[in-house]
C-alpha positions as CSV (number, residue, x, y, z in Angstrom):
1,X,49.1,23.8,-16.9
2,X,51.0,20.5,-17.1
3,X,50.3,17.9,-14.5
4,X,53.2,17.5,-12.1
5,X,55.1,14.3,-11.3
6,X,55.8,13.0,-7.8
7,X,58.7,14.7,-6.0
8,X,60.6,12.1,-4.0
9,X,62.7,14.3,-1.8
10,X,64.6,12.8,1.1
11,X,63.7,15.7,3.3
12,X,60.9,18.3,3.0
13,X,61.8,21.3,5.0
14,X,59.8,23.4,2.5
15,X,59.3,27.1,2.6
16,X,55.6,28.0,2.4
17,X,55.5,31.7,1.6
18,X,52.9,31.7,-1.3
19,X,49.6,33.4,-0.5
20,X,46.3,33.2,-2.3
21,X,45.4,36.3,-4.3
22,X,43.1,38.7,-2.7
23,X,39.5,37.7,-2.6
24,X,37.2,39.7,-5.0
25,X,33.7,40.7,-4.1
26,X,32.4,38.4,-6.8
27,X,34.1,35.4,-5.2
28,X,33.0,36.3,-1.6
29,X,30.9,33.6,0.0
30,X,28.2,34.1,2.6
31,X,28.7,32.3,5.8
32,X,26.7,31.6,8.9
33,X,27.4,34.1,11.7
34,X,27.0,34.2,15.4
35,X,28.6,35.6,18.5
36,X,30.5,38.9,18.4
37,X,31.7,39.4,14.9
38,X,34.2,41.4,12.9
39,X,34.4,41.4,9.1
40,X,37.8,40.8,7.7
41,X,38.8,40.1,4.0
42,X,35.1,39.4,3.2
43,X,34.8,36.6,5.8
44,X,33.0,36.9,9.1
45,X,35.3,35.9,11.9
46,X,34.1,34.8,15.3
47,X,35.8,36.5,18.2
48,X,33.8,35.0,21.0
49,X,33.8,31.4,22.3
50,X,32.0,29.1,20.0
51,X,28.5,27.9,20.9
52,X,26.1,25.4,19.3
53,X,24.0,26.8,16.5
54,X,21.4,25.8,14.0
55,X,22.6,25.0,10.5
56,X,22.4,27.9,8.1
57,X,24.4,27.9,4.9
58,X,25.3,30.4,2.3
59,X,25.6,29.8,-1.4
60,X,28.7,30.4,-3.5
61,X,29.0,31.7,-7.1
62,X,29.4,29.4,-10.1
63,X,32.9,28.3,-10.9
64,X,34.7,27.4,-14.0
65,X,35.5,23.8,-14.9
66,X,38.5,22.0,-13.4
67,X,41.7,22.1,-15.2
68,X,44.6,19.6,-15.0
69,X,46.0,19.2,-11.5
70,X,49.5,20.6,-10.7
71,X,49.5,18.8,-7.4
72,X,52.6,17.1,-6.1
73,X,52.7,14.9,-3.0
74,X,55.9,15.5,-1.0
75,X,57.8,12.7,0.7
76,X,57.9,12.7,4.5
77,X,60.5,14.8,6.2
78,X,61.3,11.9,8.5
79,X,61.3,8.2,7.6
80,X,59.9,7.4,11.0
81,X,60.6,3.9,12.1
82,X,57.7,1.5,12.6
83,X,57.1,-1.8,11.0
84,X,57.9,-2.3,7.3
85,X,55.0,-4.6,7.0
86,X,52.0,-5.5,9.1
87,X,50.7,-8.8,7.7
88,X,48.0,-9.5,10.3
89,X,46.6,-7.4,13.2
90,X,46.0,-9.9,16.0
91,X,43.4,-7.9,17.7
92,X,39.8,-8.2,16.6
93,X,40.4,-10.0,13.3
94,X,36.7,-10.6,12.9
95,X,35.4,-7.2,13.8
96,X,34.6,-4.2,11.5
97,X,37.5,-1.7,11.6
98,X,37.2,2.0,11.5
99,X,39.4,3.6,8.8
100,X,41.3,6.0,11.0
101,X,41.4,8.8,13.5
102,X,42.4,12.5,13.0
103,X,43.7,15.3,15.3
104,X,44.3,19.0,14.6
105,X,46.0,21.5,17.0
106,X,46.7,25.2,16.6
107,X,48.0,27.7,19.1
108,X,50.4,25.6,21.2
109,X,54.2,25.6,21.0
110,X,54.1,21.8,21.7
111,X,51.7,21.1,18.9
112,X,53.5,18.0,17.5
113,X,54.1,16.4,20.9
114,X,50.5,17.0,21.9
115,X,49.4,15.6,18.5
116,X,51.3,12.4,19.1
117,X,49.8,12.0,22.5
118,X,46.3,12.5,21.1
119,X,47.0,9.9,18.4
120,X,47.8,7.4,21.2
121,X,44.3,8.0,22.5
122,X,42.9,7.3,19.1
123,X,45.1,4.2,18.4
124,X,42.0,1.9,18.4
125,X,40.8,3.6,15.3
126,X,43.8,2.6,13.2
127,X,46.9,0.5,13.7
128,X,48.6,0.3,10.3
129,X,50.3,3.7,10.2
130,X,50.6,7.0,11.8
131,X,51.8,10.5,10.9
132,X,52.1,14.1,11.8
133,X,52.5,17.3,9.8
134,X,53.6,20.4,11.8
135,X,53.9,24.1,10.8
136,X,56.0,26.8,12.4
137,X,54.3,29.6,10.5
138,X,56.5,29.4,7.4
139,X,57.3,25.8,6.9
140,X,55.4,22.5,6.9
141,X,57.3,19.4,8.0
142,X,56.0,15.8,8.0
143,X,56.8,12.5,9.6
144,X,54.9,9.3,8.8
145,X,55.5,5.6,9.3
146,X,54.0,2.2,9.4
147,X,52.9,0.6,12.6
148,X,51.5,1.8,15.9
149,X,52.0,5.4,17.2
150,X,54.5,4.1,19.7
151,X,56.5,2.4,17.0
152,X,56.4,5.3,14.6
153,X,57.3,8.0,17.2
154,X,59.3,5.9,19.7
155,X,62.5,7.9,19.0
156,X,62.4,11.5,20.3
157,X,64.5,12.5,17.3
158,X,61.5,11.8,15.1
159,X,59.4,14.5,16.7
160,X,62.3,16.9,17.2
161,X,62.2,18.5,13.6
162,X,58.4,19.0,13.9
163,X,58.6,22.5,15.4
164,X,55.7,24.9,15.4
165,X,52.5,25.8,17.1
166,X,50.1,24.0,14.8
167,X,49.9,20.3,13.7
168,X,47.6,17.7,12.3
169,X,47.9,13.9,12.9
170,X,46.4,10.7,11.6
171,X,46.2,7.0,12.5
172,X,45.3,4.7,9.7
173,X,43.4,1.5,9.0
174,X,42.8,1.3,5.2
175,X,39.5,1.0,3.5
176,X,40.5,2.7,0.3
177,X,44.2,2.4,-0.6
178,X,46.6,-0.5,-0.3
179,X,47.3,-1.6,3.3
180,X,50.9,-1.4,4.6
181,X,52.0,1.0,1.9
182,X,54.0,4.0,3.3
183,X,52.8,6.2,0.5
184,X,49.2,5.9,1.7
185,X,50.0,6.9,5.3
186,X,48.6,10.3,6.2
187,X,48.6,13.2,6.7
188,X,49.4,13.9,3.0
189,X,51.5,16.9,2.4
190,X,51.2,18.4,-1.1
191,X,52.5,21.3,-3.1
192,X,50.4,23.1,-5.6
193,X,50.4,26.5,-7.3
194,X,49.5,28.5,-4.2
195,X,51.8,26.8,-1.7
196,X,51.7,23.7,0.5
197,X,48.7,22.0,2.1
198,X,48.4,19.0,4.4
199,X,45.3,16.8,4.9
200,X,44.1,14.0,7.2
201,X,40.9,12.1,6.5
202,X,38.6,9.8,8.4
203,X,35.9,8.2,6.2
204,X,35.4,6.9,2.8
205,X,34.3,8.5,-0.5
206,X,31.7,6.5,-2.4
207,X,32.3,8.4,-5.6
208,X,36.1,8.2,-5.4
209,X,36.7,6.2,-8.5
210,X,34.5,8.3,-10.7
211,X,36.2,11.5,-9.5
212,X,39.6,10.0,-10.0
213,X,38.7,8.9,-13.5
214,X,37.5,12.4,-14.3
215,X,40.6,14.0,-12.9
216,X,43.0,11.6,-14.6
217,X,41.1,12.2,-17.9
218,X,42.0,15.9,-17.6
219,X,45.7,15.2,-16.9
220,X,45.9,14.8,-13.1
221,X,48.6,12.3,-12.0
222,X,47.9,10.4,-8.8
223,X,50.7,9.2,-6.5
224,X,48.8,7.0,-4.1
225,X,45.8,4.7,-4.1
226,X,44.1,6.6,-1.3
227,X,40.7,8.3,-1.9
228,X,42.0,11.2,0.2
229,X,44.3,12.3,-2.7
230,X,41.2,13.1,-4.8
231,X,40.3,15.8,-2.3
232,X,43.8,17.4,-2.8
233,X,43.4,17.3,-6.6
234,X,40.0,18.9,-6.4
235,X,41.4,21.8,-4.3
236,X,44.4,22.1,-6.6
237,X,42.3,22.4,-9.8
238,X,39.7,24.7,-8.3
239,X,39.5,28.2,-9.7
240,X,37.8,29.7,-6.6
241,X,39.4,32.1,-4.2
242,X,40.5,32.0,-1.4
243,X,41.5,28.6,0.0
244,X,38.4,28.3,2.1
245,X,36.3,28.6,-1.1
246,X,38.4,25.9,-2.8
247,X,38.0,23.6,0.2
248,X,34.2,24.1,0.2
249,X,34.0,23.5,-3.6
250,X,36.0,20.3,-3.3
251,X,33.9,19.0,-0.4
252,X,30.7,19.7,-2.3
253,X,32.0,17.5,-5.1
254,X,32.7,14.4,-3.0
255,X,30.1,12.0,-1.6
256,X,30.2,9.7,1.4
257,X,31.8,10.0,4.8
258,X,34.5,12.4,5.7
259,X,35.9,14.2,8.7
260,X,38.9,16.2,7.5
261,X,41.6,18.4,9.0
262,X,43.7,20.6,6.7
263,X,46.8,22.5,7.6
264,X,48.5,25.4,5.9
265,X,51.4,27.5,7.2
266,X,49.1,29.5,9.5
267,X,45.6,28.1,9.3
268,X,43.9,24.9,10.5
269,X,40.7,23.7,8.8
270,X,38.2,21.2,10.1
271,X,35.4,19.8,7.9
272,X,32.6,17.3,8.5
273,X,30.4,15.8,5.8
274,X,26.8,17.0,5.5
275,X,25.4,13.7,6.9
276,X,27.9,13.7,9.8
277,X,28.7,10.0,9.4
278,X,32.0,10.2,11.3
279,X,32.6,12.1,14.5
280,X,34.7,15.2,14.8
281,X,34.8,17.4,18.0
282,X,36.4,20.6,19.0
283,X,38.0,21.5,22.3
284,X,40.3,24.1,23.9
285,X,43.4,23.5,26.0
286,X,43.0,25.0,29.4
287,X,46.6,26.2,29.8
288,X,47.3,27.8,26.4
289,X,43.9,28.3,24.8
290,X,44.9,26.2,21.8
291,X,42.1,24.9,19.6
292,X,42.0,21.1,19.2
293,X,40.0,19.0,16.8
294,X,39.8,15.2,17.2
295,X,37.8,12.2,16.2
296,X,36.8,11.5,19.8
297,X,36.7,13.3,23.1
298,X,39.1,10.8,24.7
299,X,41.9,12.5,22.7
300,X,40.9,15.8,24.2
301,X,41.0,14.4,27.7
302,X,44.5,13.1,27.4
303,X,46.0,16.5,26.5
304,X,43.9,18.5,29.0
305,X,41.6,20.1,26.4
306,X,38.0,20.9,27.4
307,X,35.3,19.7,25.0
308,X,33.4,22.6,23.5
309,X,31.2,21.1,20.9
310,X,31.0,18.9,17.8
311,X,31.9,20.2,14.4
312,X,28.4,20.2,13.0
313,X,27.5,18.1,9.9
314,X,28.3,20.1,6.8
315,X,30.4,22.6,8.7
316,X,33.8,24.0,7.7
317,X,35.7,25.7,10.5
318,X,38.9,27.7,9.9
319,X,41.2,28.8,12.8
320,X,43.6,31.5,11.9
321,X,46.9,31.0,13.8
322,X,47.8,34.7,13.8
323,X,44.9,35.9,16.0
324,X,43.1,32.6,16.8
325,X,39.9,33.9,15.1
326,X,37.5,31.3,13.7
327,X,35.6,31.4,10.5
328,X,32.5,29.1,10.0
329,X,31.0,28.1,6.7
330,X,28.5,25.5,5.6
331,X,28.4,23.1,2.7
332,X,25.5,23.0,0.4
333,X,23.0,21.5,0.2
334,X,22.0,20.7,3.7
335,X,21.4,17.0,4.3
336,X,19.7,14.9,7.0
337,X,22.1,13.9,9.8
338,X,23.1,10.2,9.7
339,X,25.7,9.6,12.3
340,X,27.3,6.1,12.4
341,X,25.6,4.1,15.1
342,X,28.4,1.5,15.1
343,X,30.6,4.2,16.8
344,X,28.4,3.4,19.9
345,X,28.3,-0.3,19.3
346,X,32.0,-1.0,18.9
347,X,34.4,1.6,17.4
348,X,34.6,4.4,20.0
349,X,36.3,4.1,23.4
350,X,33.8,3.9,26.2
351,X,35.2,7.0,27.9
352,X,34.4,9.1,24.8
353,X,31.3,11.2,24.2
354,X,30.3,10.6,20.6
355,X,27.4,12.4,18.8
356,X,26.4,13.9,22.1
357,X,26.0,10.5,23.9
358,X,28.4,8.9,26.4
359,X,29.5,5.6,24.7
360,X,29.6,3.6,27.9
361,X,26.0,4.6,28.7
362,X,24.8,3.5,25.2
363,X,26.5,0.1,25.5
364,X,25.1,-0.4,29.0
365,X,21.6,0.4,27.7
366,X,22.0,-2.0,24.8
367,X,22.9,-4.8,27.2
368,X,20.0,-4.0,29.5
369,X,17.5,-4.0,26.6
370,X,19.0,-7.3,25.4
371,X,18.4,-8.9,28.9
372,X,14.7,-7.8,28.8
373,X,14.2,-9.1,25.2
374,X,16.2,-12.3,25.4
375,X,16.5,-13.5,29.0
376,X,18.5,-16.7,30.0
377,X,16.7,-18.2,33.0
378,X,18.9,-20.3,35.2
379,X,22.2,-19.0,33.9
380,X,24.9,-18.8,36.6
381,X,27.0,-15.9,35.3
382,X,27.1,-13.1,32.7
383,X,30.6,-12.7,31.1
384,X,31.7,-10.1,28.5
385,X,33.9,-10.7,25.5
386,X,36.6,-8.2,26.4
387,X,37.0,-5.4,25.9
388,X,34.2,-4.0,23.8
389,X,31.5,-6.3,25.4
390,X,32.2,-5.1,28.9
391,X,29.5,-2.4,29.4
392,X,26.8,-4.3,27.5
393,X,27.5,-7.4,29.7
394,X,27.3,-5.1,32.8
395,X,23.9,-3.8,31.6
396,X,22.7,-7.3,30.9
397,X,23.8,-8.6,34.3
398,X,22.2,-5.8,36.3
399,X,18.9,-5.9,34.3
400,X,18.6,-9.7,34.6
401,X,19.9,-10.1,38.1
402,X,22.4,-12.6,37.0
403,X,25.9,-12.1,38.6
404,X,28.6,-10.5,36.5
405,X,32.0,-12.2,36.2
406,X,35.2,-11.8,34.2
407,X,35.3,-15.3,32.7
408,X,37.6,-14.3,29.9
409,X,40.9,-12.5,30.4
410,X,42.3,-10.6,27.5
411,X,46.1,-10.4,27.0
412,X,47.2,-6.9,26.1
413,X,50.8,-7.9,25.6
414,X,50.6,-10.1,22.5
415,X,52.6,-9.0,19.5
416,X,50.7,-7.9,16.4
417,X,52.8,-9.0,13.4
418,X,54.0,-12.5,13.8
419,X,50.6,-14.2,13.2
420,X,49.9,-14.8,9.6
421,X,46.3,-14.5,8.4
422,X,45.6,-18.1,7.6
423,X,43.1,-20.4,9.4
424,X,45.7,-21.9,11.8
425,X,47.0,-18.4,12.6
426,X,43.5,-17.1,13.4
427,X,42.8,-20.0,15.7
428,X,46.1,-19.3,17.5
429,X,45.3,-15.6,17.6
430,X,42.1,-16.2,19.6
431,X,43.9,-18.4,22.1
432,X,46.7,-16.0,22.6
433,X,44.3,-13.0,23.0
434,X,41.7,-14.6,25.3
435,X,42.2,-16.9,28.2
436,X,39.2,-18.6,30.0
437,X,39.1,-18.6,33.8
438,X,38.3,-22.2,34.4
439,X,37.6,-21.9,38.1
440,X,34.7,-19.5,37.2
441,X,33.4,-21.3,34.1
442,X,33.7,-25.0,34.8
443,X,30.4,-26.7,35.0
444,X,28.4,-23.5,34.7
445,X,25.8,-22.1,32.4
446,X,27.1,-18.7,31.2
447,X,25.7,-15.8,29.2
448,X,28.5,-14.5,26.9
449,X,27.8,-10.9,25.7
450,X,29.6,-9.5,22.7
451,X,29.1,-6.3,20.7
452,X,28.6,-7.9,17.2
453,X,29.1,-10.9,15.0
454,X,30.5,-10.3,11.5
455,X,31.8,-13.4,9.8
456,X,31.2,-15.6,12.8
457,X,34.7,-17.2,12.8
458,X,35.9,-15.6,16.0
459,X,32.6,-16.2,17.8
460,X,32.8,-19.9,17.1
461,X,36.3,-20.0,18.4
462,X,35.3,-18.2,21.6
463,X,32.4,-20.6,22.2
464,X,34.7,-23.6,21.7
465,X,37.3,-22.0,24.0
466,X,34.8,-21.5,26.8
467,X,33.4,-25.0,26.5
468,X,36.7,-26.9,26.1
469,X,39.4,-24.9,27.9
470,X,36.9,-23.3,30.3
471,X,34.7,-26.4,30.9
472,X,31.4,-24.5,30.8
473,X,28.3,-26.6,30.7
474,X,26.3,-24.2,28.5
475,X,27.1,-21.1,26.5
476,X,24.4,-18.6,25.6
477,X,25.5,-15.9,23.2
478,X,23.9,-12.5,23.5
479,X,24.8,-9.9,20.9
480,X,24.4,-6.2,21.8
481,X,23.5,-5.1,18.3
482,X,21.2,-6.4,15.5
483,X,22.5,-8.9,12.9
484,X,24.9,-7.2,10.4
485,X,23.5,-7.8,6.9
486,X,25.2,-5.1,4.8
487,X,28.6,-3.8,4.1
488,X,29.6,-0.2,5.1
489,X,30.7,2.3,2.5
490,X,31.3,5.2,4.9
491,X,34.7,4.6,6.3
492,X,34.4,1.1,7.9
493,X,36.2,-1.9,6.7
494,X,33.5,-4.6,6.6
495,X,33.5,-7.8,4.5
496,X,31.5,-8.1,1.4
497,X,27.8,-8.8,2.1
498,X,28.1,-12.4,1.0
499,X,30.8,-12.9,3.7
500,X,28.6,-11.6,6.5
501,X,27.2,-14.6,8.3
502,X,23.9,-13.0,9.2
503,X,23.4,-12.1,5.5
504,X,23.6,-15.8,4.6
505,X,21.8,-17.4,7.6
506,X,19.0,-16.8,10.0
507,X,19.6,-16.7,13.7
508,X,19.2,-20.4,14.1
509,X,21.6,-21.0,11.3
510,X,24.2,-18.7,12.9
511,X,23.7,-20.4,16.3
512,X,24.4,-23.8,14.8
513,X,27.4,-22.4,12.9
514,X,29.1,-21.0,16.0
515,X,28.1,-23.9,18.3
516,X,26.4,-22.1,21.2
517,X,23.4,-23.4,23.1
518,X,21.3,-20.3,22.4
519,X,21.8,-17.1,20.5
520,X,19.9,-13.7,20.4
521,X,20.6,-10.3,18.9
522,X,19.5,-6.9,20.1
523,X,16.4,-5.9,18.1
524,X,16.7,-2.9,15.8
525,X,13.9,-1.2,17.7
526,X,15.8,-1.4,21.0
527,X,19.0,-0.2,19.4
528,X,17.1,2.9,18.1
529,X,15.2,3.2,21.3
530,X,18.5,3.9,23.1
531,X,18.7,7.2,21.3
532,X,15.0,8.1,21.7
533,X,13.8,10.9,19.5
534,X,17.3,11.2,17.9
535,X,17.2,7.7,16.5
536,X,16.4,9.0,13.0
537,X,19.7,10.9,13.0
538,X,21.8,7.7,13.0
539,X,22.9,5.5,10.1
540,X,22.1,1.9,10.6
541,X,22.6,0.7,7.0
542,X,24.8,-2.3,8.1
543,X,21.7,-3.6,10.0
544,X,19.0,-2.6,7.5
545,X,20.6,-2.2,4.0
546,X,19.1,1.3,3.8
547,X,22.0,3.5,2.7
548,X,21.7,7.3,3.1
549,X,24.2,7.8,0.2
550,X,23.9,4.9,-2.3
551,X,27.3,3.5,-3.3
552,X,28.2,4.2,-6.9
553,X,31.5,2.3,-7.2
554,X,30.0,-0.5,-9.5
555,X,29.2,2.1,-12.1
556,X,32.6,3.8,-11.6
557,X,34.5,0.5,-12.0
558,X,32.7,-0.1,-15.3
559,X,33.5,3.5,-16.4
560,X,37.2,3.0,-15.6
561,X,37.3,-0.2,-17.6
562,X,35.9,1.5,-20.6
């Protein structure tokens, strides 16, 4: 089959009537089963409310080799406003950035509207672009754009064409794929031999380049620079039946971090990688009974959906929009759980419950442990670097007995796009974002609690700001995480290892570089201690250099060059 070229349609109100051929007994997979079950079309469907369950996976038969991909990505149905370019995000320029957030909803007539609201709750996970794909049972329609959710969907006419009771959505910050490119904004909507399929992805594939090279060598044509497109090509070239088996086969070929939502005309899929690097939760709307998947529980809260459970590592859930039955499958082989600990350090909102732990409580415990490990006798106040340092500073203050104060005020009304990413622009960015309260700081010895130090550039500016504009006598930096010494390959945008200040210097060297009077980091033991007997289930590779899935991109780059 010849590889397809890109279809650049101005509008994509596409009819999706194609159905997969009937599943044969030889192609039937074995899936984990629990609750009250009925067997339909060779798959066990769960008719009762979902409950937590131990991992139990079934094996699938051998498949034939992939052929050329006949995948075609379809242009967005709506060219949805937003910024044409985003040269520099003012907020948190020297922090790691999570790649994105995903949402999936099925069984509600206001699916697209609810999806946009949930994306607002996940805006902290990505600010470069946003998009929604909606299905009315026969047609998939898409709207994507660059910028914040409020910029992309500010006009009610943008959401108006997105009719139907199921939708998936995405907010993006790029780790694989060029930034500020509309073609890379998800969800991707693609057409292939069995119909249309949309996907949204949170994470990063460590074997992306090798897979892309293999697919291109067999005739596949790629239309974006995003690693997510590889997943679509793997599904399109699979010979398995039905779609669930193709999704499982594709996911068993990729390596790294992925929390995925797929949408067809009448089904919603949710998939989490076998290590469970990135979060993905499931809830149910109280009013309509709609099923909701989201990267964080804060998105469920905003749309009045009750949290039910996590999507388990290595699990594939399929919700059928016709009867709201749920199919559960497991990826093979089973792997040890390695949830990203940085979700609790920085990424997730404090009102979320991530990997079974309240985020605000984790940060509070980090700060309290830091106070016990690295006290600052004689300090007058403890102040946080807002907003992510707040709960850690509160924990430090209460554990140490030093009064808590808001010595830095963060502006939430500064524009995002008029600051250019040069040295002068970054200096101005910190001054615009943070304002010291001189009447609190002047002449005082203050403990400044932040969540992490990456390059150290922002920390040095904050110390200078507190001393010069704030008039503080002493600044003691306390960091509520261990030193970051390694880059992340699992869906987090971190600098190369040589750019990480703690990879180049010891603690005293970092202290001198940022100009504070003392500096201490939370120990790795205390970080792990906050999760007690679950500590081995968290990935802390950015602090240790011990990667659960070793990156293979160096080898892949060489292969591509050959």
